[in-house]
C-alpha positions as a Markdown table, in Angstrom:
| # | Residue | x | y | z |
|---|---|---|---|---|
| 1 | Met | -18.3 | -10.8 | 8.5 |
| 2 | Val | -15.4 | -9.9 | 11.0 |
| 3 | Arg | -13.3 | -12.8 | 10.6 |
| 4 | Asn | -13.6 | -12.8 | 7.1 |
| 5 | Ala | -12.8 | -9.1 | 6.3 |
| 6 | Arg | -9.5 | -9.6 | 8.6 |
| 7 | Ile | -8.5 | -11.9 | 6.8 |
| 8 | Ala | -9.1 | -9.8 | 3.3 |
| 9 | Tyr | -6.9 | -7.3 | 5.1 |
| 10 | Leu | -4.1 | -9.5 | 5.5 |
| 11 | Leu | -4.1 | -10.6 | 2.1 |
| 12 | Val | -4.6 | -7.4 | 0.6 |
| 13 | Ala | -2.0 | -5.8 | 2.9 |
| 14 | Trp | 0.4 | -9.0 | 1.7 |
| 15 | Val | -0.4 | -8.5 | -2.5 |
| 16 | Leu | 0.1 | -4.3 | -1.7 |
| 17 | Val | 3.4 | -4.9 | -0.4 |
| 18 | Ile | 4.5 | -6.9 | -3.7 |
| 19 | Ala | 2.7 | -4.7 | -5.7 |
| 20 | Ile | 4.7 | -1.6 | -3.8 |
| 21 | Val | 7.7 | -3.5 | -4.4 |
| 22 | Val | 7.4 | -4.1 | -7.8 |
| 23 | Gln | 7.1 | -0.1 | -8.7 |
| 24 | Phe | 10.2 | 0.7 | -7.5 |
| 25 | Val | 11.4 | -2.0 | -10.0 |
| 26 | Leu | 9.2 | -0.8 | -12.6 |
| 27 | Gly | 10.3 | 3.0 | -11.9 |
| 28 | Gly | 13.9 | 2.2 | -12.0 |
| 29 | Gln | 13.6 | 0.3 | -15.2 |
| 30 | Ala | 12.1 | 3.9 | -16.5 |
| 31 | Val | 14.8 | 5.9 | -15.1 |
| 32 | Phe | 17.8 | 3.6 | -15.7 |
| 33 | Gln | 16.9 | 1.2 | -18.5 |
| 34 | Asp | 13.7 | 1.8 | -20.3 |
| 35 | Ala | 11.6 | 5.0 | -20.4 |
| 36 | Gly | 8.7 | 3.2 | -22.3 |
| 37 | Arg | 8.4 | 1.3 | -18.6 |
| 38 | Ser | 7.0 | 4.4 | -17.3 |
| 39 | Ala | 3.4 | 3.7 | -18.4 |
| 40 | Ala | 4.0 | 0.3 | -16.5 |
| 41 | His | 4.9 | 2.2 | -13.4 |
| 42 | Val | 1.6 | 4.8 | -14.0 |
| 43 | Ala | -0.4 | 2.0 | -14.2 |
| 44 | Leu | 0.7 | 0.2 | -11.3 |
| 45 | Gly | 0.7 | 3.2 | -9.0 |
| 46 | Tyr | -3.2 | 3.8 | -9.9 |
| 47 | Gly | -4.2 | 0.5 | -9.1 |
| 48 | Ile | -1.8 | 0.4 | -5.9 |
| 49 | Gly | -4.2 | 3.6 | -5.2 |
| 50 | Val | -7.2 | 1.7 | -5.2 |
| 51 | Leu | -5.5 | -1.3 | -3.1 |
| 52 | Thr | -5.0 | 1.4 | -0.8 |
| 53 | Val | -8.4 | 2.2 | -0.8 |
| 54 | Phe | -9.6 | -0.7 | -0.6 |
| 55 | Leu | -7.5 | -1.6 | 2.5 |
| 56 | Ala | -9.3 | 1.2 | 4.6 |
| 57 | Ile | -12.3 | -0.5 | 3.6 |
| 58 | Leu | -11.6 | -4.0 | 5.1 |
| 59 | Ala | -9.6 | -2.4 | 8.5 |
| 60 | Trp | -13.7 | -0.5 | 8.6 |
| 61 | Ala | -15.5 | -3.7 | 8.1 |
| 62 | Gly | -13.0 | -6.2 | 10.3 |
| 63 | Gln | -13.5 | -4.0 | 13.1 |
| 64 | Met | -9.9 | -3.1 | 13.1 |
| 65 | Pro | -9.4 | 0.7 | 14.8 |
| 66 | Arg | -5.2 | 0.3 | 15.0 |
| 67 | Phe | -5.0 | -0.7 | 11.1 |
| 68 | Leu | -8.1 | 1.7 | 10.1 |
| 69 | Arg | -6.0 | 4.8 | 11.0 |
| 70 | Gly | -3.2 | 3.4 | 9.5 |
| 71 | Ser | -5.3 | 2.8 | 6.2 |
| 72 | Glu | -6.1 | 6.8 | 6.5 |
| 73 | Val | -2.2 | 7.2 | 6.5 |
| 74 | Leu | -1.5 | 5.6 | 3.6 |
| 75 | Ile | -4.4 | 7.0 | 2.0 |
| 76 | Val | -2.6 | 10.2 | 2.2 |
| 77 | Leu | 0.7 | 9.4 | 1.5 |
| 78 | Phe | -0.4 | 8.5 | -1.7 |
| 79 | Val | -2.6 | 12.0 | -3.0 |
| 80 | Ile | 0.5 | 13.1 | -1.7 |
| 81 | Glu | 2.1 | 10.7 | -4.0 |
| 82 | Phe | 0.1 | 11.8 | -6.9 |
| 83 | Ala | -0.1 | 15.4 | -5.8 |
| 84 | Leu | 4.1 | 15.4 | -6.2 |
| 85 | Val | 3.9 | 13.9 | -10.4 |
| 86 | Ala | 1.6 | 16.8 | -11.1 |
| 87 | Val | 3.9 | 19.8 | -9.5 |
| 88 | Arg | 6.3 | 17.9 | -10.6 |
| 89 | Ser | 6.9 | 20.1 | -13.8 |
| 90 | Ser | 6.3 | 23.5 | -11.9 |
| 91 | Leu | 8.1 | 22.5 | -8.9 |
| 92 | Pro | 11.3 | 20.0 | -9.6 |
| 93 | Val | 12.1 | 19.3 | -6.5 |
| 94 | Ala | 9.0 | 17.2 | -6.0 |
| 95 | Glu | 10.5 | 14.5 | -8.6 |
| 96 | Asp | 13.0 | 13.9 | -5.7 |
| 97 | Leu | 10.9 | 13.7 | -3.1 |
| 98 | His | 8.1 | 10.8 | -5.2 |
| 99 | Pro | 10.9 | 8.4 | -4.3 |
| 100 | Leu | 11.1 | 9.7 | -0.4 |
| 101 | Thr | 7.4 | 9.3 | 0.0 |
| 102 | Gly | 7.5 | 5.5 | -1.4 |
| 103 | Ala | 9.9 | 4.6 | 0.5 |
| 104 | Leu | 7.5 | 6.0 | 3.5 |
| 105 | Ile | 4.7 | 4.5 | 1.8 |
| 106 | Leu | 6.5 | 0.8 | 1.7 |
| 107 | Val | 7.4 | 1.6 | 5.0 |
| 108 | Leu | 4.0 | 1.7 | 6.6 |
| 109 | Ala | 2.3 | -0.8 | 4.5 |
| 110 | Thr | 4.9 | -3.9 | 5.8 |
| 111 | Tyr | 4.3 | -2.6 | 8.8 |
| 112 | Leu | 0.8 | -2.6 | 8.4 |
| 113 | Ala | 0.7 | -6.3 | 7.0 |
| 114 | Trp | 3.6 | -8.0 | 9.9 |
| 115 | Arg | 0.8 | -6.5 | 12.4 |
| 116 | Ser | -2.0 | -7.3 | 11.0 |
| 117 | Arg | -1.3 | -10.7 | 11.0 |
| 118 | Ser | -2.1 | -10.5 | 14.6 |
| 119 | Met | -5.5 | -9.4 | 13.9 |
| 120 | Ala | -6.2 | -12.2 | 12.1 |
| 121 | Pro | -8.1 | -15.2 | 13.5 |
| 122 | Pro | -6.7 | -18.5 | 13.9 |
| 123 | Pro | -7.6 | -21.2 | 11.2 |
| 124 | Leu | -11.3 | -23.1 | 11.4 |
| 125 | Gly | -11.1 | -25.7 | 13.4 |
| 126 | Thr | -8.1 | -25.2 | 16.1 |
| 127 | Cys | -7.8 | -25.2 | 19.3 |
| 128 | Thr | -6.7 | -21.6 | 21.0 |
| 129 | Asp | -7.8 | -22.9 | 24.5 |
| 130 | Val | -4.5 | -24.4 | 25.5 |
């Protein structure tokens, strides 16, 4: 169970990083090219939020306490990200902070994905007693 959770964590962490990069592209297209892209940006944002919760569950199942804390911070950053969107009409600076928190999320997600390589077990049948 722990082994599978760690492998799944590694895979989901990199999927999350790729999804966040795509999210930046969609956000940029919505702002600079076609406002119709904002629906895709919003939909992917919800999907990324689900991935962050799933990542925290996998960190817990994989007995990875440092990664669980990092995943929890990701969840908090996503709550802040969604809150910024919710208050943007009454607080204009929130719109300015939205890309900044997105960048922080990307940096943390990339860090967690990169570091999780060390927690993934070696492939079955690999000799590690050298």
